[in-house]
C-alpha positions in Angstrom: -43.0 -26.4 -29.5 -41.1 -25.2 -32.5 -41.7 -21.6 -31.5 -40.4 -22.2 -28.0 -37.2 -23.9 -29.3 -36.6 -21.0 -31.7 -37.1 -18.4 -28.9 -34.7 -20.4 -26.7 -32.0 -20.2 -29.4 -32.6 -16.4 -29.7 -32.1 -16.1 -26.0 -28.9 -18.1 -26.2 -27.6 -15.8 -28.9 -28.4 -12.7 -26.8 -26.3 -14.2 -24.0 -23.2 -14.6 -26.1 -23.6 -18.2 -27.4 -22.9 -18.7 -31.1 -25.8 -20.6 -32.6 -25.9 -21.2 -36.4 -28.9 -22.1 -38.6 -27.6 -25.6 -39.1 -27.4 -26.1 -35.4 -31.0 -24.9 -35.0 -32.0 -27.6 -37.5 -30.0 -30.2 -35.6 -31.7 -29.0 -32.4 -35.2 -29.6 -33.9 -34.3 -33.0 -35.2 -32.7 -34.0 -31.8 -35.9 -32.8 -30.0 -38.1 -34.9 -32.3 -36.0 -38.0 -31.5 -35.8 -37.6 -27.6 -39.2 -35.9 -27.1 -40.0 -33.4 -24.4 -41.4 -35.6 -21.7 -38.0 -36.2 -19.9 -36.3 -32.9 -19.0 -32.9 -34.4 -18.6 -33.0 -36.0 -22.1 -34.2 -32.8 -23.6 -31.5 -30.8 -21.9 -28.8 -33.3 -23.0 -30.1 -33.0 -26.6 -30.1 -29.2 -26.6 -26.7 -29.1 -24.9 -25.2 -31.5 -27.5 -26.3 -29.3 -30.4 -25.8 -25.8 -28.9 -22.9 -25.8 -26.5 -19.5 -25.7 -28.2 -17.4 -23.9 -25.7 -16.8 -24.4 -22.0 -17.8 -20.8 -21.4 -21.3 -21.6 -22.9 -22.1 -24.2 -20.2 -23.1 -21.8 -17.4 -25.4 -19.5 -19.5 -27.0 -22.6 -21.1 -27.7 -24.2 -17.7 -29.2 -21.0 -16.4 -31.4 -20.3 -19.4 -32.6 -23.9 -19.7 -33.7 -23.9 -16.0 -35.6 -20.7 -16.4 -37.0 -21.2 -19.9 -38.1 -24.8 -19.3 -39.1 -24.2 -15.7 -40.7 -27.1 -13.8 -41.8 -26.4 -10.2 -40.8 -29.8 -8.8 -37.4 -29.8 -10.5 -36.7 -26.3 -9.3 -37.5 -27.0 -5.7 -35.6 -30.2 -5.6 -32.6 -28.5 -7.0 -33.0 -25.6 -4.6 -33.1 -27.9 -1.6 -30.0 -29.8 -2.9 -27.8 -26.7 -3.7 -29.2 -24.3 -1.2 -32.1 -21.9 -1.7 -31.6 -19.1 -4.3 -31.1 -15.6 -2.9 -34.6 -14.4 -3.9 -36.3 -17.4 -2.2 -34.4 -16.6 1.0 -35.4 -13.0 0.8 -39.1 -13.9 0.2 -39.1 -16.2 3.2 -37.9 -13.3 5.3 -40.6 -11.1 3.8 -43.2 -13.6 5.1 -44.2 -15.3 1.9 -45.3 -19.0 2.3 -43.7 -21.8 0.4 -46.7 -22.2 -1.9 -46.7 -18.5 -2.7 -42.9 -18.6 -3.4 -43.3 -21.6 -5.7 -46.1 -19.8 -7.6 -44.0 -16.5 -7.8 -40.9 -18.3 -9.0 -42.9 -20.1 -11.7 -44.2 -16.7 -12.9 -40.8 -15.0 -12.7 -38.9 -17.8 -14.5 -40.3 -17.0 -17.9 -39.9 -13.3 -17.3 -36.4 -13.6 -16.1 -35.2 -15.7 -19.0 -35.8 -12.8 -21.3 -33.8 -10.3 -19.1 -30.1 -9.3 -19.4 -27.6 -11.5 -17.4 -27.1 -8.8 -14.8 -30.9 -8.3 -14.3 -31.2 -12.1 -13.9 -28.5 -12.1 -11.3 -30.3 -9.2 -9.6 -33.5 -11.2 -9.4 -31.6 -13.9 -7.5 -33.3 -17.0 -8.9 -29.9 -18.7 -9.1 -26.7 -18.6 -7.0 -24.1 -17.0 -9.3 -20.7 -15.6 -8.9 -19.8 -12.1 -10.3 -16.7 -13.6 -12.0 -19.0 -15.8 -14.1 -21.2 -12.8 -15.0 -18.2 -10.8 -16.2 -16.9 -13.7 -18.2 -20.4 -14.3 -19.6 -20.6 -10.7 -20.7 -17.2 -10.9 -22.4 -16.0 -7.8 -20.7 -12.3 -7.0 -20.9 -11.2 -4.2 -18.5 -7.5 -3.1 -18.3 -6.6 -3.0 -14.6 -3.0 -1.9 -15.3 -3.8 1.6 -14.1 -5.3 0.3 -10.8 -2.5 1.3 -8.5 -4.3 3.1 -5.7 -7.3 2.0 -3.5 -8.9 5.4 -4.3 -9.3 4.2 -7.8 -11.5 1.2 -6.8 -14.7 3.2 -7.0 -13.8 4.5 -10.5 -13.1 1.0 -11.8 -16.2 -0.4 -10.1 -18.4 2.2 -11.8 -16.7 1.5 -15.1 -17.4 -2.2 -14.7 -21.0 -1.6 -13.8 -21.5 0.5 -16.9 -20.0 -2.3 -19.0 -22.4 -4.7 -17.4 -25.3 -2.3 -18.2 -26.3 -1.8 -14.5 -28.8 0.9 -15.3 -30.5 -1.2 -17.9 -30.8 -4.0 -15.3 -32.5 -1.5 -12.9 -34.9 -0.4 -15.7 -35.7 -4.1 -16.5 -36.7 -4.7 -12.9 -38.8 -1.5 -12.7 -40.6 -2.6 -15.9 -41.2 -6.0 -14.4 -42.8 -4.5 -11.3 -45.4 -2.9 -13.4 -46.3 -6.2 -15.1 -46.4 -8.0 -11.8 -48.8 -5.5 -10.2 -51.4 -6.6 -12.7 -50.9 -10.3 -11.9 -50.3 -10.5 -8.1 -51.4 -7.2 -6.7 -49.7 -4.0 -5.7 -48.6 -5.1 -2.2 -47.1 -8.4 -3.2 -45.4 -6.9 -6.3 -43.9 -4.1 -4.2 -42.5 -6.6 -1.6 -41.2 -8.9 -4.3 -39.4 -6.1 -6.2 -38.0 -4.6 -3.0 -36.3 -8.0 -2.3 -35.1 -8.0 -5.9 -33.7 -4.5 -5.6 -31.8 -5.4 -2.5 -30.3 -8.4 -4.3 -29.3 -6.1 -7.2 -27.5 -3.9 -4.7 -25.7 -6.9 -3.3 -24.5 -7.6 -6.9 -23.2 -4.0 -7.0 -21.2 -4.8 -3.8 -19.9 -8.0 -5.4 -18.7 -6.0 -8.4 -16.8 -3.7 -6.0 -15.4 -6.7 -4.1 -14.2 -8.1 -7.5 -12.4 -4.9 -8.2 -10.9 -4.8 -4.7 -9.6 -8.3 -5.0 -8.1 -7.4 -8.4 -6.3 -4.4 -6.7 -4.9 -6.6 -3.9 -3.6 -9.2 -6.5 -1.9 -6.4 -8.4 -0.6 -4.5 -5.4 0.4 -7.1 -2.8 2.8 -4.8 -0.9 0.7 -1.6 -1.2 -0.5 -1.5 2.4 3.0 -2.2 3.7 4.4 0.5 1.5 1.7 2.9 2.6 2.4 2.1 6.3 6.1 2.7 5.6 5.4 6.0 3.8 3.2 7.2 6.7 5.9 6.2 9.2 8.5 8.1 7.2 6.6 11.4 7.3 5.0 11.1 10.7 6.6 13.4 13.4 8.6 11.5 16.0 6.6 13.1 18.8 3.2 11.9 17.4 4.1 8.2 17.2 2.6 5.4 19.3 4.6 2.6 20.9 4.2 0.2 17.9 5.4 2.9 15.5 8.3 3.8 17.7 9.4 0.1 17.7 9.2 0.0 13.9 11.2 3.3 13.8 14.0 1.8 15.7 14.3 -0.9 13.1 14.3 1.7 10.3 17.0 3.8 12.0 19.2 0.7 12.2 18.5 0.0 8.5 19.6 3.5 7.6 22.8 3.1 9.5 23.5 -0.2 7.7 22.8 1.6 4.4 25.3 4.3 5.2 27.9 1.7 6.1 27.3 -0.1 2.8 27.5 3.1 0.8 30.8 4.1 2.4 32.2 0.6 2.1 31.3 0.4 -1.6 33.0 3.8 -2.3 36.1 2.7 -0.5 36.2 -0.6 -2.4 36.1 1.3 -5.7 38.7 3.9 -4.6 41.2 1.2 -3.5 41.5 0.1 -7.1 42.7 3.6 -8.0 41.4 6.0 -10.6 42.7 6.0 -14.2 45.5 8.6 -14.6 45.0 9.7 -18.2 48.0 12.0 -18.3 50.5 9.5 -17.1 49.0 6.7 -19.3 49.3 8.8 -22.5 52.8 10.0 -21.7 54.0 6.5 -21.0 52.4 5.3 -24.3 54.4 7.9 -26.3 57.7 6.2 -25.5 56.5 2.9 -27.1 54.3 4.3 -29.9 51.3 3.0 -28.1 52.5 -0.6 -28.2 52.1 -1.9 -25.6 49.5 0.5 -24.0 50.0 0.4 -20.3 47.3 1.8 -18.0 48.5 4.0 -15.1 46.4 4.7 -12.0 46.5 7.3 -9.3 45.5 6.3 -5.8 44.1 8.5 -3.1 44.8 7.9 0.5 41.5 7.0 2.2 41.0 8.7 5.5 38.2 7.2 7.6 36.0 10.1 8.8 35.7 11.1 12.4 32.4 11.9 14.1 31.5 13.9 17.2 27.9 14.0 18.3 26.4 16.5 20.8 22.9 15.4 21.6 20.3 17.3 23.7 18.4 14.7 25.7 15.9 17.1 27.4 12.2 16.2 27.3 11.5 18.7 24.4 13.6 16.6 21.9 13.4 13.2 23.5 11.9 11.4 20.5 14.5 12.9 18.0 17.6 12.5 20.1 16.7 9.0 21.3 16.9 7.7 17.7 19.9 9.8 16.8 21.7 8.2 19.8 20.7 4.8 18.4 22.0 6.0 15.0 25.4 7.0 16.6 25.6 3.7 18.4 25.3 1.8 15.0 28.0 3.9 13.4 30.7 3.0 15.8 32.3 0.5 13.4 31.9 2.8 10.4 33.9 5.8 11.5 37.5 5.8 12.7 36.4 7.5 15.9 33.0 8.3 17.2 32.7 10.5 20.3 29.2 10.8 21.7 28.2 13.5 24.2 24.8 14.2 25.8 23.7 17.3 27.5 20.8 19.1 29.1 22.5 21.7 31.2 25.6 19.7 32.0 27.6 17.9 29.4 28.7 14.3 29.7 30.4 11.8 27.4 28.6 8.5 26.7 31.2 6.9 24.3 32.3 4.3 26.8 28.6 3.7 27.7 28.0 2.6 24.1 31.0 0.3 24.1 30.0 -1.3 27.4 26.3 -2.0 26.8 24.1 -3.2 23.9 22.1 -0.6 22.1 18.8 -0.4 24.0 20.4 -0.7 27.4 22.9 2.1 26.6 20.2 4.5 25.4 18.0 3.7 28.5 20.9 4.3 30.9 21.6 7.7 29.2 18.0 8.7 29.5 17.7 7.5 33.1 20.4 10.1 34.2 23.4 7.8 34.0 25.5 10.4 32.3 24.0 13.8 33.1 21.0 15.2 35.1 18.1 14.9 32.7 15.7 16.9 35.0 17.6 20.2 34.7 16.6 23.0 32.4 18.2 23.1 29.0 21.3 25.3 28.7 22.9 25.1 25.3 25.4 27.9 26.1 26.7 26.1 29.2 27.0 22.8 27.3 28.9 24.3 24.4 31.2 26.3 26.7 32.0 23.1 28.6 32.8 21.2 25.4 35.0 24.0 24.1 37.0 24.2 27.4 37.4 20.4 28.0 36.9 18.5 24.8 37.9 20.7 21.9 40.9 18.5 21.2 38.5 15.8 20.0 37.7 17.9 17.0 40.1 17.9 14.0 40.0 18.8 10.3 38.7 15.3 9.7 35.8 15.5 12.1 32.2 16.0 11.3 30.4 17.5 14.3 26.6 16.7 14.6 24.5 18.7 17.0 21.0 17.4 17.8 18.7 19.8 19.6 16.0 22.4 19.3 18.2 25.3 20.6 15.7 26.2 23.3 18.1 27.8 25.7 15.7 29.1 28.4 17.0 32.7 27.8 20.5 31.8 29.1 23.6 33.2 27.5 24.0 31.4 24.1 27.9 31.4 24.3 28.0 31.2 20.5 31.8 31.8 20.6 32.2 28.2 21.9 30.4 26.9 18.8 32.6 29.2 16.6 35.7 27.6 18.1 34.3 24.2 17.2 33.5 25.3 13.7 37.1 26.7 13.2 38.6 23.3 13.9 36.0 20.9 12.4 35.7 19.7 8.8 32.0 20.6 9.1 29.3 21.3 11.6 25.8 19.8 11.0 22.9 20.8 13.2 19.8 18.6 13.3 16.8 20.6 14.7 13.3 19.1 15.1 11.7 22.6 14.8 10.9 24.3 11.5 12.8 27.5 10.6 9.8 29.8 11.3 10.1 29.0 15.1 13.9 29.7 15.3 13.4 33.4 16.0 10.6 33.1 18.6 10.6 32.6 22.3 13.8 31.2 24.0 15.2 29.7 20.8 18.9 30.6 20.2 19.1 29.0 16.8 19.7 32.2 15.0 22.7 32.8 17.2 24.2 29.4 16.4 23.2 29.2 12.7 26.2 31.3 11.4 28.6 28.7 12.9 27.0 25.7 11.2 27.8 24.5 7.7 24.2 23.2 7.5 21.1 23.1 9.6 18.6 20.3 8.8 15.1 20.0 10.1 14.8 16.4 11.3 11.5 15.5 12.8 10.6 12.3 11.0 12.2 9.3 9.3 12.3 10.9 5.9 14.3 13.9 7.0 16.7 11.5 8.9 17.2 9.5 5.7 18.1 12.8 3.9 20.8 13.4 6.5 22.2 9.8 6.0 22.6 10.5 2.3 24.4 13.8 3.0 26.8 12.2 5.4 28.6 10.3 2.6 28.8 13.2 0.1 
């Protein structure tokens, strides 16, 4: 019995428990007092002399059950707590209860001498991967786990720290020993069940890393969805994404309003006039030192929007109309026009209806015929002849459209007249520059009369325009 106790203490040490020589002597004396007939008394004596930390309790319980295995105790405990994974697997393999009981008795002694991961792979106990990692004393820095693509890397790193390959080798070696005891067929079926259990442990390790990623990156999925939404073309969005985009466009408009309001608030206080302050200080020798400010007259900007609402740019212009609607309170004057071939003003429409209703009316043909072929030249000519007085040196003119003119006359002179009167002309085109010189695009004719042409085909490019509007 002394040899068995000494071997048990060696196994405890191999599993991270600190066992001193004096504690081994106490263990022997305690065993002499309580005897070995009652397993519960023996376990209590060993636990009292060997377990000093709470983290020692789980490995001690596991090693004791395996090393001092008793068939009746094991089966009673299994029925009470649920069958161990290996027992469930063997039942599925067609082993009888008597065969399983004999196999478990044989495996208990073998498994007690294995590494913690190999024991978990055998599945003689129900264990959690967190307890195994804690038992192994593994400390992995998850601070760099910021992307789900890194989960596989950290999983492999954790498996290496747990000596996963060693566990596989231990099970392979065990199969060779079992073949001599129970025959090739039963040994093969038994170890196939154990191999599947070890693979489940691998999956639990990955699940542990995945849970750690989610704890550390609670908003990652939402951020990824937002990033995808920002860079996805308007025309490729589904209904749910278009609904979210409407919310984002409204948020951008509010951001622009806040940025301009903050700038005005600072400017109302005036800027320090260093020249006047120093000159005034000379008269008094610097005592007292009176600060002088210079104030600028703040002119609220004016905005005119010309928006193509033909089918080719429907997704872009719809949200720009929404954007214009939200800016009504920000600018001193917002004049909104829509066109396909004819040009019509929808400023009063925006004042009369709430946002979604106003945009729906515009696209339903309530302002211009939306089923006509696009004619930018005609729309610009109409604007120059009838609405040019709405443009002043304080006005920013925003044109939204793809410049696909169906080979009609571009009437670029009309845009030149607008440019001559406006503070600046900004064109938002959903097509990339490479397509401006092909087909019926008249963008190259209009480009010289624009201060800037921006490609706007997703939320990110629209946000860039918002930032430029307050510069």
